[in-house]
VEXKEFI-352518 format. One line per field, with one value per residue (C-alpha): residue number from 0; x, y, z. Coordinates in steps of 0.05 Angstrom, whole numbers. Layout:
% residues N
num = (NUM/...) .
px = (X/...) .
py = (Y/...) .
pz = (Z/...) .
//
This chain:
% residues 383
num = (0/1/2/3/4/5/6/7/8/9/10/11/12/13/14/15/16/17/18/19/20/21/22/23/24/25/26/27/28/29/30/31/32/33/34/35/36/37/38/39/40/41/42/43/44/45/46/47/48/49/50/51/52/53/54/55/56/57/58/59/60/61/62/63/64/65/66/67/68/69/70/71/72/73/74/75/76/77/78/79/80/81/82/83/84/85/86/87/88/89/90/91/92/93/94/95/96/97/98/99/100/101/102/103/104/105/106/107/108/109/110/111/112/113/114/115/116/117/118/119/120/121/122/123/124/125/126/127/128/129/130/131/132/133/134/135/136/137/138/139/140/141/142/143/144/145/146/147/148/149/150/151/152/153/154/155/156/157/158/159/160/161/162/163/164/165/166/167/168/169/170/171/172/173/174/175/176/177/178/179/180/181/182/183/184/185/186/187/188/189/190/191/192/193/194/195/196/197/198/199/200/201/202/203/204/205/206/207/208/209/210/211/212/213/214/215/216/217/218/219/220/221/222/223/224/225/226/227/228/229/230/231/232/233/234/235/236/237/238/239/240/241/242/243/244/245/246/247/248/249/250/251/252/253/254/255/256/257/258/259/260/261/262/263/264/265/266/267/268/269/270/271/272/273/274/275/276/277/278/279/280/281/282/283/284/285/286/287/288/289/290/291/292/293/294/295/296/297/298/299/300/301/302/303/304/305/306/307/308/309/310/311/312/313/314/315/316/317/318/319/320/321/322/323/324/325/326/327/328/329/330/331/332/333/334/335/336/337/338/339/340/341/342/343/344/345/346/347/348/349/350/351/352/353/354/355/356/357/358/359/360/361/362/363/364/365/366/367/368/369/370/371/372/373/374/375/376/377/378/379/380/381/382) .
px = (-733/-721/-741/-704/-639/-580/-622/-615/-655/-678/-706/-734/-790/-831/-860/-898/-860/-840/-809/-733/-683/-635/-656/-651/-646/-708/-746/-767/-768/-709/-687/-672/-618/-612/-575/-616/-567/-512/-519/-499/-431/-420/-440/-470/-541/-580/-653/-671/-737/-767/-828/-871/-920/-980/-974/-934/-872/-828/-772/-721/-663/-599/-603/-638/-665/-724/-784/-792/-853/-898/-947/-1004/-1070/-1139/-1202/-1208/-1135/-1114/-1044/-1027/-969/-995/-938/-917/-849/-809/-788/-714/-658/-659/-728/-704/-644/-694/-751/-770/-831/-788/-827/-810/-747/-711/-710/-651/-617/-679/-749/-797/-781/-731/-748/-701/-653/-625/-618/-573/-538/-487/-485/-468/-516/-518/-542/-571/-585/-654/-694/-767/-777/-747/-738/-700/-741/-723/-649/-631/-612/-576/-608/-607/-655/-597/-544/-521/-525/-484/-532/-529/-576/-581/-608/-676/-724/-781/-773/-728/-686/-644/-595/-575/-516/-493/-441/-463/-399/-391/-418/-458/-516/-494/-508/-455/-423/-404/-470/-471/-541/-569/-637/-663/-724/-756/-814/-850/-860/-921/-962/-963/-922/-859/-814/-763/-714/-672/-612/-559/-497/-456/-388/-414/-479/-528/-602/-638/-708/-711/-772/-797/-834/-876/-938/-994/-1051/-1089/-1133/-1070/-1013/-1036/-1110/-1154/-1193/-1148/-1198/-1252/-1210/-1225/-1172/-1167/-1111/-1096/-1087/-1128/-1081/-1041/-986/-1014/-967/-954/-959/-891/-914/-870/-903/-923/-903/-975/-1015/-1087/-1144/-1173/-1244/-1293/-1242/-1227/-1167/-1208/-1195/-1205/-1262/-1259/-1270/-1269/-1206/-1238/-1299/-1270/-1204/-1229/-1271/-1280/-1252/-1201/-1134/-1093/-1122/-1107/-1034/-1025/-1066/-1101/-1072/-997/-992/-963/-1011/-991/-999/-1028/-974/-917/-850/-861/-816/-854/-896/-967/-1024/-1018/-1061/-1109/-1129/-1186/-1199/-1271/-1258/-1204/-1218/-1145/-1129/-1063/-1047/-986/-954/-895/-853/-851/-891/-919/-942/-944/-1006/-997/-1048/-1005/-1027/-965/-974/-1001/-1008/-940/-899/-890/-887/-886/-907/-911/-971/-982/-992/-1053/-1066/-1084/-1079/-1038/-1024/-962/-962/-892/-878/-833/-815/-849/-825/-776/-764/-692/-724/-783/-761/-830/-830/-799/-724/-689/-619/-570/-505/-442/-445/-520/-558/-622/-674/-745/-794/-854/-896/-937/-989/-1033/-1098/-1166/-1239) .
py = (-419/-344/-310/-244/-213/-257/-313/-386/-400/-466/-483/-552/-566/-630/-651/-712/-777/-822/-891/-900/-950/-974/-993/-933/-945/-987/-966/-1024/-987/-960/-894/-891/-847/-831/-779/-716/-684/-631/-558/-508/-501/-577/-597/-667/-667/-726/-742/-780/-816/-832/-878/-909/-966/-919/-898/-835/-819/-757/-741/-689/-660/-635/-577/-523/-574/-580/-624/-647/-691/-711/-768/-785/-824/-793/-818/-875/-896/-863/-835/-768/-719/-658/-608/-565/-573/-592/-657/-641/-602/-549/-527/-518/-477/-426/-437/-364/-388/-425/-491/-537/-499/-494/-418/-380/-343/-302/-326/-272/-199/-149/-76/-43/-101/-65/-79/-54/-102/-83/-12/-35/-29/-87/-82/-143/-152/-129/-183/-164/-93/-48/-106/-170/-235/-305/-294/-254/-270/-335/-358/-428/-450/-442/-478/-551/-583/-642/-700/-763/-815/-813/-866/-853/-899/-855/-868/-853/-790/-748/-695/-636/-592/-525/-473/-404/-363/-294/-242/-290/-249/-193/-229/-229/-291/-361/-396/-472/-499/-569/-592/-661/-689/-748/-787/-821/-896/-897/-842/-797/-741/-708/-674/-623/-600/-539/-520/-467/-437/-375/-345/-273/-239/-250/-255/-314/-341/-412/-445/-490/-463/-521/-505/-553/-576/-627/-646/-668/-629/-593/-598/-538/-533/-497/-440/-491/-519/-501/-468/-459/-417/-415/-340/-281/-229/-216/-167/-116/-93/-33/-33/-69/-124/-100/-103/-37/-61/-65/-127/-125/-168/-214/-211/-181/-182/-229/-252/-289/-364/-380/-425/-470/-423/-435/-401/-369/-342/-273/-271/-217/-178/-109/-50/-88/-53/-111/-160/-108/-102/-178/-191/-240/-273/-262/-244/-267/-292/-285/-355/-365/-380/-345/-382/-452/-507/-561/-560/-536/-536/-475/-491/-542/-549/-595/-612/-635/-666/-715/-717/-701/-662/-626/-603/-561/-558/-513/-481/-417/-354/-341/-371/-338/-358/-348/-366/-369/-300/-290/-355/-336/-400/-393/-435/-505/-556/-631/-668/-602/-578/-503/-478/-433/-370/-389/-464/-481/-452/-443/-442/-421/-430/-372/-312/-249/-214/-156/-173/-144/-76/-86/-84/-103/-169/-233/-229/-266/-253/-309/-300/-342/-397/-407/-454/-440/-495/-497/-553/-556/-617/-631/-684/-716/-754/-761/-752) .
pz = (636/631/695/687/667/684/712/695/631/603/535/520/471/469/403/379/363/304/293/289/260/313/383/429/504/515/453/409/342/303/273/199/168/95/52/39/-10/-9/5/-48/-14/-12/58/66/96/124/139/203/208/277/285/339/342/342/269/280/240/239/190/212/172/204/155/195/245/197/211/139/150/208/196/243/236/230/265/215/220/154/160/129/131/170/161/102/70/9/-26/-27/5/-50/-27/45/23/-5/46/57/96/148/139/197/216/283/293/324/348/358/339/316/306/334/320/270/282/342/416/472/520/573/545/475/417/369/297/262/188/167/131/145/122/176/225/237/234/258/269/207/136/154/218/247/192/143/184/184/253/278/288/330/358/434/482/512/548/526/452/393/403/356/382/339/360/332/352/333/333/365/316/274/245/292/357/413/444/422/433/439/423/432/406/424/386/422/391/449/444/489/454/393/424/398/449/429/483/472/514/504/537/519/534/531/551/494/476/445/432/405/373/318/258/232/192/211/165/206/148/112/80/17/35/50/114/164/171/191/248/321/363/438/469/544/541/565/536/473/453/403/347/303/227/221/270/327/397/426/496/519/540/515/541/488/517/467/410/351/391/443/436/510/486/424/364/289/264/203/241/256/218/171/221/193/231/273/266/292/241/187/210/210/148/195/257/265/339/405/458/532/561/631/683/647/646/674/703/665/601/609/558/513/452/424/351/327/254/247/178/199/273/288/351/364/435/448/517/534/588/547/567/497/432/363/325/250/197/135/113/69/31/-38/-78/-112/-63/-91/-35/-29/-92/-129/-89/-89/-18/-17/24/96/84/146/215/259/335/355/429/449/491/465/402/410/484/483/472/519/592/617/578/606/593/537/563/575/614/617/669/660/615/578/576/549/534/486/470/408/426/373/383/349/367) .
//
């Protein structure tokens, strides 16, 4: 975890599981590997499918660490894919919406693409108006990771490794990143563990950017789902979605999800400046307990149509809740489906946006000799 400047950091994320093709350390199912195509510059890319005995299956590409599909049963046992994405690698090479991507070096926004570290100002490429978003023009979502199956008694596990070289997208330090996806054999949970080391002081904020549609990928109904967030505060933003540095209480505002609330109930509430800036919800919530040593419940989503429930646990201090406000019905996803405005949601476990420029926020600095770890869990059930 990230406790302050120069302090040992850890990033591990737990996410729901899927069946796999070769026995992995005590797991009875096997992980499957198949070609997923070649990148435009000729790199071979594969797709790894993890499964468990409870009807859950997750497909992950080593291009961008993308969760390509995530299939879970509804209350009647019908299995659907519940994440947005594309049918082929070509879609992910474009993927301006970051469907399913492993995000790095820095998830969310950095104001004007600038930060100062050890007295040196770094300039990153601008790819979101005046700001840098999700690591820049060619973040981790555009990189090919080295992939391997790893033994795990908990279930099938896939390890992705990547060396982000000093200066990549403007960030300092050679950063060695490891992401382990574990689909639990005992329950429908996917665990993603992130760890990273550096040879120079740097900043980072790792997360996953899956878009969830619990009624089934390509189906409407996200606005009818109920959301609970374990957060009494959020970080308000300016017109370019950069945090002001303040923490605002959610009580009495459209941002209060401390009790189960229908997502669409207040999303267009007139007169709320923050909703206007985000074109809906596109904000960071301050999770109770801050940075934690083990994953704690951050969010719960319930879809009344399918009965599916998604619970997200994390060691991170924040979660970005995004309601697909920039989807406009022109993005062609799986099976040629057009993804409509506000048809899926993202809940990105993270440190706060623009933390390198906000000294009062939990630090995102990592120093040589230390390891960053963080864990988030995506747990599926029905009711």
